[in-house]
C-alpha positions in Angstrom: 82.9 210.9 87.1 81.0 207.8 88.2 81.5 207.6 92.0 79.7 210.5 93.7 80.4 211.9 97.2 77.7 211.0 99.6 76.0 213.9 101.5 76.4 214.2 105.3 74.5 211.8 107.6 70.8 212.5 107.7 70.8 214.9 104.7 68.4 214.4 101.9 69.9 213.6 98.5 68.4 216.3 96.3 70.1 215.7 93.0 72.8 213.2 92.2 73.9 215.3 89.3 75.2 218.0 91.6 77.3 215.8 94.0 80.9 216.2 92.6 83.3 213.2 92.7 85.7 213.1 95.6 88.6 212.8 93.3 87.9 216.1 91.7 87.6 217.8 95.1 90.9 216.7 96.5 92.8 218.8 94.0 92.9 222.0 96.0 96.7 221.8 96.6 97.4 221.1 93.0 94.9 223.7 91.7 96.6 226.4 93.8 99.7 225.9 91.7 98.0 226.2 88.4 97.4 229.8 87.2 93.7 230.6 86.6 92.5 227.4 88.3 89.8 227.4 91.0 90.5 225.8 94.3 87.8 223.6 95.7 87.1 222.8 99.3 86.9 219.2 100.5 84.4 217.9 103.0 87.2 217.7 105.6 88.0 221.4 105.1 84.3 222.3 105.6 84.0 220.1 108.7 87.2 221.5 110.3 86.3 225.1 109.6 82.7 224.8 110.7 83.3 223.5 114.2 82.2 226.8 115.7 78.8 226.8 114.0 77.0 224.4 116.4 78.4 226.1 119.6 77.3 229.5 118.2 73.8 228.3 117.4 73.5 226.8 120.8 74.7 229.9 122.6 72.3 232.1 120.6 69.6 229.6 121.3 70.0 230.3 125.0 68.7 233.8 124.4 66.7 233.7 121.2 63.7 231.3 121.2 62.9 229.9 117.7 63.6 232.2 114.8 65.8 229.6 113.1 65.3 231.3 109.7 66.6 234.6 111.0 69.6 233.1 112.8 70.6 231.1 109.7 70.5 234.2 107.5 72.6 236.1 110.0 75.2 233.3 109.9 75.1 233.3 106.1 75.8 237.0 106.1 78.7 236.5 108.6 80.2 233.8 106.3 79.8 235.8 103.1 80.6 239.3 104.3 77.1 240.6 103.4 74.9 243.2 105.0 71.4 242.3 106.3 68.2 244.3 106.6 65.7 242.9 109.1 62.0 244.0 108.8 59.3 243.1 111.2 56.9 244.6 113.7 58.2 245.6 117.1 58.9 242.9 119.7 60.1 240.1 117.5 63.7 240.0 118.8 65.3 241.7 115.8 67.6 243.9 117.8 68.1 241.2 120.5 69.2 238.7 117.8 71.8 241.1 116.4 73.1 242.0 119.8 73.3 238.3 120.8 75.3 237.5 117.6 77.7 240.3 118.3 78.2 239.2 121.9 79.0 235.6 120.8 81.8 236.8 118.5 85.0 238.3 119.7 84.8 241.5 117.6 84.0 245.2 118.2 80.3 246.0 118.2 78.4 249.3 118.2 74.7 249.9 118.2 73.5 253.0 116.5 69.9 254.2 117.2 68.9 256.2 114.2 66.9 259.4 114.7 65.6 262.1 112.3 68.0 264.7 113.8 71.1 262.5 113.3 74.1 263.9 111.4 76.7 262.1 109.3 79.4 263.1 111.8 77.5 261.1 114.5 78.3 258.0 112.6 81.6 258.4 110.6 83.3 261.0 112.9 84.6 264.5 112.2 87.7 266.8 112.2 88.4 268.4 115.6 90.5 271.5 115.9 93.3 271.3 118.4 94.2 274.8 119.8 97.5 273.6 121.3 99.2 273.0 117.9 96.6 274.7 115.6 96.0 271.5 113.6 92.9 269.4 112.9 92.7 265.9 114.2 90.4 263.1 113.0 87.9 261.8 115.5 86.6 258.4 114.4 83.0 257.7 114.9 81.3 254.4 115.9 81.3 253.1 112.3 84.9 252.0 112.9 83.7 248.7 114.4 83.3 245.2 113.1 79.6 244.7 113.6 77.2 247.7 113.3 73.7 247.5 114.5 71.7 250.2 112.7 68.5 250.2 114.7 65.5 251.7 112.8 67.7 252.7 109.9 64.7 254.2 108.0 64.5 257.0 110.6 67.8 258.5 109.4 67.8 261.4 106.9 69.3 261.2 103.5 72.7 262.6 104.4 73.2 260.0 107.1 72.1 257.2 104.8 74.6 258.4 102.1 77.4 258.3 104.6 76.5 254.8 105.6 76.2 253.9 101.9 80.0 254.5 101.3 80.8 252.4 104.4 78.6 249.5 103.2 79.8 249.4 99.6 83.4 250.6 99.7 84.1 249.6 103.3 85.8 252.9 103.8 84.9 256.3 105.2 85.8 259.8 104.0 86.3 262.4 106.7 87.4 265.8 105.4 89.9 265.1 102.6 91.1 261.8 103.9 89.8 258.3 103.3 90.0 255.7 106.1 89.6 252.0 105.7 87.2 250.1 107.9 88.2 247.1 110.0 87.8 243.5 108.8 85.3 241.9 109.2 82.7 244.8 108.8 79.0 244.1 108.7 76.0 246.4 108.9 73.0 244.6 110.4 70.0 247.0 110.1 66.4 246.9 111.3 63.3 248.8 110.2 59.7 248.9 111.3 57.2 248.4 108.4 54.2 249.8 110.2 55.1 253.2 111.5 55.8 255.8 108.8 55.7 259.0 110.8 59.2 260.5 111.0 60.8 257.9 108.7 62.7 258.2 105.5 62.4 255.4 102.9 65.7 253.9 102.1 66.9 254.9 98.6 67.0 252.1 96.0 70.8 252.3 95.8 71.2 251.6 99.5 68.7 248.9 99.6 70.6 247.1 96.8 73.7 247.1 99.0 72.0 244.8 101.5 72.8 241.2 100.6 69.5 240.0 102.1 66.3 241.4 103.4 64.8 239.1 106.0 61.2 239.3 107.0 60.9 238.5 110.7 57.5 236.8 111.4 55.6 235.9 114.6 56.7 232.9 116.6 54.6 229.7 116.8 52.5 228.9 119.8 55.1 226.5 121.2 57.8 229.2 120.7 55.5 231.8 122.3 55.1 229.7 125.4 58.8 229.1 125.6 59.4 232.9 125.4 56.9 233.4 128.2 58.7 230.8 130.4 62.1 232.2 129.7 61.5 236.0 129.6 58.6 236.7 132.0 60.9 237.7 134.9 62.4 240.8 136.3 65.8 239.2 136.6 68.5 240.4 134.2 68.5 238.6 130.8 71.0 235.9 130.0 74.3 237.3 128.7 75.7 235.1 125.9 79.3 233.9 126.1 81.9 234.6 123.4 82.4 231.3 121.5 83.8 232.5 118.2 86.9 234.5 117.3 87.2 236.8 114.3 90.0 234.6 112.9 87.7 231.6 112.8 85.1 233.6 110.8 87.7 234.8 108.3 89.1 231.3 107.9 85.6 230.0 107.3 85.0 232.6 104.6 88.0 231.3 102.7 86.5 227.9 102.7 83.1 229.2 101.6 84.7 230.8 98.6 86.0 227.4 97.6 82.8 225.5 97.7 82.0 223.8 94.4 79.3 225.3 92.3 78.4 223.3 89.1 78.1 225.2 85.8 74.5 224.2 85.5 73.7 225.7 88.9 75.5 228.9 87.9 73.3 229.0 84.8 70.3 228.4 87.0 71.2 231.4 89.2 71.6 233.6 86.1 68.3 232.4 84.8 66.5 233.3 88.0 67.9 236.8 88.0 67.2 237.4 84.3 63.6 236.3 84.9 63.1 239.2 87.2 63.9 241.7 84.3 61.6 242.7 81.5 61.1 241.4 78.8 62.3 238.0 79.9 59.7 238.1 82.7 56.9 238.1 80.1 57.6 234.4 79.5 56.5 233.8 83.2 53.2 235.7 82.8 54.8 238.7 84.6 54.5 241.2 81.7 53.3 244.5 83.1 54.0 243.5 86.7 57.7 244.0 87.1 59.0 247.6 87.1 62.7 247.0 87.8 64.4 243.7 88.1 67.4 242.5 90.1 70.9 243.9 89.3 74.0 241.9 88.7 74.8 242.4 92.4 71.9 240.0 93.0 73.6 237.3 90.9 76.7 237.6 93.0 74.8 237.7 96.3 72.7 234.7 95.4 75.7 232.6 94.6 77.5 233.6 97.8 74.3 233.0 99.9 73.9 229.6 98.4 77.5 228.8 99.2 76.9 230.0 102.8 73.8 227.7 103.1 75.7 224.7 101.8 78.5 225.5 104.4 75.9 225.6 107.2 74.6 222.2 106.1 78.2 220.7 106.2 78.5 220.3 102.4 81.4 221.1 100.2 79.2 221.7 97.1 76.1 223.7 96.3 72.8 222.1 95.3 69.8 223.7 93.5 67.9 223.6 96.8 70.5 225.9 98.4 69.7 228.4 95.7 66.0 228.2 96.1 66.2 228.4 99.9 68.0 231.8 99.9 66.5 233.2 96.7 63.6 235.0 98.4 65.8 236.8 101.0 68.3 237.9 98.3 65.8 239.1 95.7 62.7 240.4 97.5 64.1 243.9 98.0 65.7 244.1 94.6 62.5 243.6 92.6 59.9 246.4 92.4 56.5 246.0 90.9 54.3 248.3 88.9 51.2 250.2 89.9 49.1 247.6 88.0 50.6 244.9 90.1 49.9 246.8 93.4 46.3 247.3 92.2 46.0 243.5 92.0 47.8 243.0 95.3 50.8 241.4 93.6 54.0 242.0 95.5 57.7 241.3 94.7 57.3 238.1 96.9 54.6 236.8 94.5 56.8 237.6 91.5 59.8 235.7 92.9 57.6 232.7 94.0 56.2 232.6 90.4 59.7 232.5 89.0 61.0 229.8 91.4 57.9 227.6 90.8 58.0 228.0 87.0 61.7 227.9 86.1 63.0 224.4 85.6 65.3 223.2 88.3 68.5 221.6 86.8 
């Protein structure tokens, strides 16, 4: 393949090796007829299916000042059907960002404020006895929605978190002796406060691993802080975002994301990153004794999907190594745990991942 497909206007050429030829991309119709072949998206398909991205960003920008990193990760989760955990101090627009995203999409949205006295039935529903006919009827809970905002999820006790775990992984809910499927799309967007520990329950490792990404929400810049002051320092009601995207558009875009081209060398690069988080391979990166548990195979899948989502947001029909590096921290930071020796030296999972990304050769 000699002639390479040029990237979109204004986009930096990162690596010519990973720009597949146009002739190989235009085979999606033929590939669909060949058993076992993988369909590939063309640039035209990406352009056509991503027309709603810019209006959605603009509409969310009317309410959320700055936080481009956060908004992009929410869009990636929406495109790849992954759950997101947001962590940050109070007042950084975590809840507002999630509510704004839900208002911009024509789907059912429910906000759940988690408290220590919450019961599983408050989320999934319960069986209610009907005295008229002597039968039990199923009362669905708020979990039967498309977007779930789990506010301060670490305040919920273990039973509530286990009920939410089934919904996140299996996308179904068991009430009594019956299993009920959840609607499509279904996303859990959760927030937690890293400061206050009183009355909180740390999320179990199994549930943390179900989150595709953990996004750390940081303070705004000075310019953004001034823009927030000008826009929000008023007693008038806040701006209500308009609905600009339908659920059908999101589902159609997901099909295209699944067809974005990922070169074999980039697939190997993703596997190498995940394997480097696990002992004893991590010893080759001077991480011996620092990593307690590495990322699971679920991280490999999530990293590939997130890289595809990032490429889609950038208008490309193929994934570059930079896409992988851009989303790697959000995908891996909550899946890598460090030892007591590492904590004693103030080494966190973020430091471990940065070491791996800076040391591992980029294809």
